N, C-alpha and C positions, 0 to 999 in steps of 0.2 A: 312131788307135783302131781301127785292124785289130788291132794287137796285143789291145787289150782284147775285141774281138770274138772273137779266138781262143781268148783265156782263156774267155770266156763260154761258148763253144760247147765247150771242154774240159772245162768246170765242170758243162754239162747235159748231155753225150752220157756221158761216161763217170765221173764222179765220185757220180753218186746212191748206187751200191753204196759207193763207198768212205765218202761222208757218213755212211750208214747204219751202215756197221761201226765208225765212229768211235767209241770209248768216253771220248774226253775229254769232259769236262762242264764243265771250270772254264773261266771267261771271260779267264785270262790264259793268252797263248800267247808262248813263248819265239820269239825271232827266227830261230832255225835252223829251229825247227818249223814257224814262217810260211813261210819260205822253200821248204821242202821240198814241203808242201802248199798252196800259194799258192791254188790253184783251187779247192781243196776248201773253204778257209776263205772265199773269196769267194761260191760256192753258199751256205755257211751264212748270210753275210751278209744274201743276196738273199732268203734265208728269212726274215729278221727277227733274226738274232741280232748280238750286237757282241763284240768282242774288245779287251784291252788287250794289248799288245804288250810283253814287258818284255825288257830287256838287262841282263845279270847281276842280276837279281833287282829291277830298277829299273824301272817304266813310263815308255817313250819315246813311244808313242803308241797310239792308238786305232785301230782299224777298224769302222767301221758303215755302214749305209747313210745315205745324204744324209736332213736333215730334212725336205724334203718333195719332192716330184714338180717343183714347178713352180721351175725355178732361176731362170728369169728373170720379171722383175716387168713385167708388161703392162697398161697403162693399161683402164681399163673406162668404158664410157659408162653403164653399170646404176649409178643412185644409191645401190641396195641393196648394190652389191658392194664389197669393203673396200679394191679397186684402182682405187675411182672418184677420177678427177682432178677435183679442183673448183677452176677458174680464178679466179685472185686470192686464194686461200687464206693465201696469204704476205703479202700486202699490208700494208704498214707493218712489217714483220718483219724485213726484209732492205734493206740500204743498199749502194747502191755510190756510190763518189764521183766528181763532177762531172768529175774529170780522168781517170778510168779510161781511155779511149781516147788520151788526148794524148800523142803521142811523147816516149819519154825521151831525153834530150840525149845521156848515157853511153851508152846502147845504141846509139843513131844514129853515134856518134864511134867506138865499137868496130866498126860495122858497114862503115863508110867507111874505116877506117886499112887505111894499105899493109902489109899483111902479110908480104909477098913482096919478097925483096930485089930489087933492079933488074940485069937482067941487063948484063952487057959485052959 
């Protein structure tokens, strides 16, 4: 996290002029170019651009902003919310075996086995 913060600080404090001066309009970027100006490209991604990273002319990765700001799904108590959790919504759609919690004799035997040789 500290590394990302450091990269972001570099990108926002001293890279703005470099980003403005860049004349590269193409969305494809070579690995060597990306490695050399990573902070500048991060600043551009933060501004909404996305890039295809190519190695020897073949696309190997994409650099883009996350699809949404909310990475963690949080249930909502508001029925109008798309994250509203409806208790019982899966009733009748799932099945759990009656012996789900029963002990497995093979696993118990393996756990109780004497795996260490006796000391002499």
